N, C-alpha and C positions, 0 to 999 in steps of 0.2 A: 366522548360527547364534549362539544364544544359550546360554550357560553358565551364567547366573544363576539359581539355584534356591534356593527358600526353604523349608527345613525349620524346623518349630518348636524353638527352642534348647532342647537337652537332651532333646527328645523321642526315641522309639525310633528314628524315621526319621532324625533328627540324628546320633545315636550310630552307626547302621548306615553312614550315608554316610560319617562321617569314619573308622569303621573300615576300609572299603573303600579309603578314599583313602590313608590311611597305611600299610595292608599293601602297597597296590600300589606306594606311594612306595618303600618299603624292597624289596621284591623287583626294582623296576627297579634299584636302586642295587646290588643284589647280581649282577643280570646284567651291568651296567656294568663294576663292578670285577673280578669273578671270571672273567667269561667273554669279554666283547667286547674291553675295552682291551687285555689282555695279549696279543692276536693281531692287534691294530691294525686291528679292524673298525669300521666307521662306518655302521650302519643308520640313517641319517637322523637328523634332528632337530638341535638345538643340541648335544647330548651327542656326536653324530657328529662334528661340527666340533671341539668340546672335545677328543674323543679324538685326532683327528689333530694338532691344537696340541699337546697334551701330549707327543706323542712327537717333535715338532718343536723346541719351545721349553722342555720339561721343567716346566710349571706345573701346579698341581692341576686335574683335571677339573672338579671341583665349582666352583671359582672362575670358571673361564673360561665354564663354562655359565651360571652364575647372572649373569655379566656381560654375556651376550648375552639371557638371558630377561626381565630386568628391563626393559631399554629396549625389547624386543618388546612386552611386556605394556601399557607406557606409550604406545608408538606404536599398537598395536591398539586400545587406548581411546580415544586421540584421533581415529584415522581410522574406527573401525567403530562408537564409540559404547561404552556400558557393558555390553559382552556377556560379560565374564569376572567372574564372582563371586569371593567370598572363597574358596571351596573351590579354584579354579584358582590363585590366589594362594598357599594354603597347600600345594597339590600343588608348586608350584614351588620353594618353600623346603624343603619337606620332602625332596624327591628330591634337591636340593643337599645338605642337612644329612646324610642318611644316606649318600651317596656321600662327602662329607668324613670322616665317621666311619670308613669302611670303608677309604678309600685312606690315611688317616693312622695308623690303628692295625693294619690288617692288611697294608697294602702291595699292590703291583701284581703278584705272583707269580699265575700262574693256578690255578686249583683243579685243571683237568686239564693235566698237563704234556705237551708234544709231541704234542698232538692237537688241531689246529684246527679239524676237521670236528665231533668231539664237542662241543667248546666253541660251535661255530656252532649246532648243534642245541638244546643245553641253554639257551645264551643266547637263542635264539628263542622256547622256551617260556617262558623267564622273563619276556622281554619281553612276550608275549602275554598271560600271566597277570597282570603288572602293569598294562598299559595297559587290559586288560578291566575290573580291578577299579576301576581310576580312572574308566572310562567309567559303571561302575554306581554311582558316587557322583555322577554327573552333573556332572563336572569334566572338564577336559583338561589334559594336561600342558604346553600352550603350545607355545613353540619354533616348530618350522618350520609348524605348523598356522596359526600367526598370519600368517606370510609369505604362505602360499597363501590365507588369507581376504582379506587385503589386496590381493593381486594379482587374486583373483577380482572384487573390487569394480570394478576398474578395466578388466580386460581381458575381463570376462563368461565367462571359461572356467570350466568346472564345478570345484568344490571338490575333488572326488574326484581328477580328473586332476591338478590342481595340486599336491595333496598327494604323490601319486606322482613327479610330476617335480621337486619341489623335493627331495624325500628321494633320487631318484636321481642328483640333481647332487652332494648330499652324499657319496653313496657313492663316486662317482667321484673325489672328492678323495683318497681312499686310493692311487688309482693315480697321479695327480700328484705326491702326496707320497713315495710310497715306490716307484714304478715296479714295482708287483708285481700282475699281473692277479689273481692268486688273492684278493687281498683284497676288491676288490668283488664277485667271484663269490661268495665266503663271505657277504658282507654281503647280497647279493640273496636268498640261501637263508634267512638269518636273518630278512629281511622276510617272506618267503613264510610261514614257520612261525608267525611272529608274527600274521600275519593270520588264519591258520586258528585259532589258539590263542584270540584275541580273540572270534572267532565263537562257539567253544564255550563260553567264559566267558559270554558274552552271549546264548547259546542262540539265534542267529539265522542259522544256515546258514553258507554260505561265499562269499556275495556281497557287494561293497561297498556297492551299492544295494539298498534294501528296498522293495518295493511295499507299501502298506498300505491295506487295506478296513477302515474303522471304521463300526459302525452304533450309534449312541446317540441317545436322545431330547433330550440337550443338544449337538446337533451345532453350534450357534452358537458355544458357548463353547469346543468343541475347535478348530473352525475359527479363531477368533480366536487361540488359542495357536499354531497350526500357522504362521499368517501372521506374527504379530507376534514370537513367541519364537524360531522356528526360521527364519523368513524362507524359507518355501516355499509354493508355491501347490497347488491340487488341484481336484477336480471334485466336485460333489454328483451323486448317482444317485438317482431317485426310485424308490420299491417298495413293496411290502406285505408284513407278516409272513404266514408260511403258516398259523399256527394261528387267529390271530383276524382276519387280513385288514387288521391295522391299517396306516396308512400311515407309512412309514419313509423316512429320507434317509439315505444312505450315502456317506461320504467316502472318495474316492480319491486317494492322493497317493503319491509317490515320494520317498525321503530316503535319507541315508546312515545308516550303522549306528550312528555317533554321535548322530546327530539322533533316531534311533529311541528310544535310551535316554532322551531327554528328553521325547519325545511320549508314550511308555508311562507315565512317571511322571505327566504331566500329566492323561492320560485317567483313571488309577487314581484320582486325587484329584476329577476332575471328576464321573465317573460309574463308580463300581466294578462296575455292572452292564452297561457297554458290552461290546460285541463288537468283536475286533478280530483280523484275519487278517494275519499278516506272511508275504510271498513275497519269495524272492531274486528279484532283477532281473537277468537275466545281460546285458541290453544295455538301455540307456536313452538315447534320443535326444530331442532338442528343447531347449528354452530351460531354461537352469540345468543342463543336463547335455552330453553330447557332441552337436555340432552335426550336423543332418541332412546338411548339406554333406560331412561328413566320413566318411560311411558308404559304402563302395565298393559296396555292393549296389544 
């Protein structure tokens, strides 16, 4: 998966991308400080680990998360290659910076006192809006995603499954650290709400995987972007247009919702007249996804 994108400096696309990125980073920091941390929730990611450590050793969340994110970015670049662009680095620093300002000058008191469920719901909404905006900027917040990418490279497990697995392990840290089953249960509710809101922000339905059908005269260029930038395969289907009977080639591929944001950007630049149909994939089996051997049917 590549998150290296190139908008022309100071262009409309550049300003829009960084507006999304900084807004998402600030909203995520609000969710962390005002809703998630006060009730010891840990909905995945390095900030989930940092929240647990904050309540155990009383260090700043932003500092601990940044100390984990920077080595992960370096390790990810060494192991996976230059997949993380400037925007991912800016996102990492911005989230830590906004979180530091909030925890330093506002403190850790919850916005909603004595109501962990309401905080969980609104925390999930803020997380979803934040991550959705960061994805729209074609960046990633790094953290546990990088762990999943590295693990995927060596285990051949699907990235989507590994992201869920890594975040679930982080969620369970709250049970180990605080011996309270309510904390991981609240965290899983937050993660579910976050996923729904991300899909609303990206207008991509409610499935983690997306089936893409793309028709374009520039299919070779689009294919190269899918293979080289997103590291996905696909299939060409031959057909003909209904109006003029012109021979066409259609690209069929399945990607994650994060990869979809990158592909949509590439297709828009390569061929603004292309036709793209995005379909929710309720179950995806085969190489790069869930193994056929794991399907009980």
